[in-house]
C-alpha atoms as one frame of an Amber mdcrd trajectory, in Angstrom:
protein
  -7.766  -1.559   8.294  -7.030  -1.881   4.550  -3.720  -3.756   3.669  -1.818
  -3.031   0.517   1.258  -5.157  -0.541   3.414  -3.715  -3.260   5.402  -5.815
  -5.834   8.520  -4.158  -7.305  11.609  -4.905  -9.162  13.423  -1.670  -9.624
  14.297   1.689  -7.759  10.918   1.853  -5.915  10.048   5.565  -6.697   6.328
   4.630  -7.141   6.381   2.542  -4.058   7.947   5.582  -2.195   5.202   7.844
  -3.493   2.451   5.383  -2.407   4.068   5.151   1.145   4.219   8.912   1.452
   0.562   9.275   0.274  -0.773   6.882   2.994   1.767   7.842   5.875  -0.304
   8.914   8.652  -3.665   7.195   7.174  -4.570   4.961  10.077  -7.057   3.209
   7.882  -4.472   1.977   5.337  -1.183  -0.021   5.881   1.468  -1.119   3.300
   1.959  -4.424   4.845   4.841  -5.802   2.723   6.932  -5.156  -0.312   7.658
  -8.042  -2.550  10.830  -7.859  -4.595  12.420 -10.279  -7.142  15.784  -8.552
  -7.248  18.130  -8.674  -4.253  19.811  -5.292  -4.070  16.973  -3.262  -5.848
  16.516   0.354  -4.721  13.049  -0.447  -3.636  14.379  -2.462  -0.629  16.173
   0.513   1.018  13.164   2.837   0.269  10.795   0.355   1.936  13.143   0.037
   4.927  13.159   3.801   5.402   9.396   3.587   5.848   9.587   0.609   8.088
   7.957  -1.695   5.549   8.959  -5.419   5.669  10.349  -6.664   2.547  10.293
 -10.166   1.098  12.725 -11.236  -1.542  11.316 -13.979  -3.789  12.895 -16.334
  -6.183  11.491 -17.304  -9.487  10.981 -21.051  -8.821   8.967 -20.570  -5.517
   6.975 -17.671  -6.986   5.785 -19.838  -9.947   5.814 -23.371  -8.623   4.341
 -22.882  -5.090   1.353 -21.139  -3.780   3.236 -20.015  -0.791   3.166 -16.377
  -1.487  -0.544 -16.538  -2.234  -1.065 -18.250   1.096   1.173 -15.661   2.940
  -0.689 -12.802   1.478  -3.998 -14.417   2.408  -2.842 -14.713   6.068  -2.078
 -11.149   6.302  -5.425 -10.246   4.941  -4.274  -8.313   1.847  -6.831  -6.122
   0.370  -4.934  -4.945  -2.768  -1.761  -6.063  -4.504  -0.063  -3.205  -6.335
   2.560  -3.841  -9.115   4.843  -0.814  -9.165   7.484  -1.770 -11.687   7.168
  -5.515 -11.197   8.428  -7.313 -14.258   7.418 -10.929 -13.812   4.000 -12.303
 -14.889   1.734 -12.853 -12.095   1.159 -16.747 -11.526  -2.286 -18.304 -11.463
  -2.081 -19.049  -7.783  -1.986 -15.193  -7.069  -4.711 -14.532  -9.658  -7.025
 -16.997  -8.231  -6.516 -16.005  -4.587  -6.896 -12.207  -5.371  -9.402 -12.036
  -8.254  -9.643  -8.346  -9.424  -7.385  -7.328  -6.330  -4.189  -7.111  -8.261
  -3.391  -3.888 -10.314  -0.516  -2.590 -12.316   0.665   0.651 -13.799   2.109
   0.874 -17.243   3.891   3.853 -18.642   1.891   4.171 -21.934  -1.694   4.253
 -23.156  -2.742   0.631 -23.313  -3.472  -1.295 -25.458  -0.588   0.310 -27.283
   3.082  -0.347 -26.192   2.276  -3.085 -23.861   3.151  -6.736 -23.523   6.183
  -8.786 -22.582   9.440  -6.931 -22.675   7.524  -3.527 -22.915   8.598  -1.687
 -19.803  10.563   1.379 -18.639  12.745   3.036 -21.186  11.730   0.580 -23.921
   8.241   1.933 -23.900   9.228   5.556 -24.020  11.796   4.892 -26.926   9.131
   3.057 -28.926   6.628   5.902 -28.482   9.122   8.681 -29.452  10.328   6.710
 -32.477   6.774   6.167 -33.650   6.361   9.786 -33.422   3.031   9.349 -31.420
   1.155  12.617 -30.673   0.344  11.292 -27.125   1.434   9.035 -24.381   0.430
   8.591 -20.750  -0.185   6.071 -18.016  -2.533   3.085 -17.675  -3.592   1.557
 -14.367  -5.275  -1.727 -14.888  -6.323  -5.034 -13.316  -3.863  -7.793 -13.764
  -4.802 -10.978 -15.513  -2.830 -14.004 -16.921  -1.296 -11.740 -19.788   0.995
  -8.941 -19.644  -0.726  -5.604 -19.848  -4.169  -7.060 -21.012  -6.299  -6.510
 -17.975  -9.250  -4.229 -17.659  -8.433  -0.609 -17.718  -9.133   1.218 -14.437
  -7.694   4.674 -15.339  -5.710   6.426 -18.028  -4.117   9.811 -18.095  -2.515
  11.246 -21.275  -0.123  14.018 -22.161   0.859  15.407 -25.593   4.482  14.755
 -26.710   6.484  17.935 -27.110   8.263  19.161 -30.143  11.828  17.356 -29.870
  10.547  14.947 -27.120  13.203  12.357 -26.215  12.668   8.974 -24.460  14.436
  10.494 -21.413  12.221  13.711 -21.394   9.128  11.713 -21.821  10.078   9.332
 -19.162  10.273  12.105 -16.613   7.003  13.534 -17.568   5.293  10.090 -17.383
   6.858   9.525 -13.925   5.181  12.751 -12.721   1.738  11.368 -14.069   2.535
   8.266 -12.162   3.406   9.983  -8.902   0.210  12.180  -9.153  -2.348   9.622
 -10.093  -1.300   6.184  -8.798  -1.779   6.718  -5.125  -5.219   8.391  -5.662
  -6.359   5.523  -7.763  -5.148   2.992  -5.110  -6.991   4.878  -2.503 -10.294
   4.920  -4.472  -9.960   1.042  -5.054  -9.742   0.566  -1.308 -13.249   1.958
  -0.553
């Protein structure tokens, strides 16, 4: 049995797609959703799938190794950041080397780094009149959005593209590719 833990801060649509992808797969389990925002949409989505949720506070996340210890005890094979906005602490990076991945809504190394998430990324891409955008799935290291790239998919921006229309198209790329890439990493 391969065990995935998903970290999320927001509505949880990527978590939901991942849970749907692995539903009925007896070889893969989403063991836990870790969330740093009480009341985030991901909590209700996880509960609908019967996935336990752990709410974490900033102090314990950064100053103790408790979460790394807990994830080791449940034999976590892969940690998936799906809209999680905090930098991963050294305790987790050391406990799960090259076993933590993230999805970013742009073609890294462009439009990454601290504060570059969600609509901020799409607004920056559109305002720079970039010809392309896309998604990057990458390993997580001690810096925002700088880990080794695992997978990228790109799309051309349309004439008159807005941040909102680009966001919708990028979400479709995320939903299509993220579960497949996760599955490939479990083998």
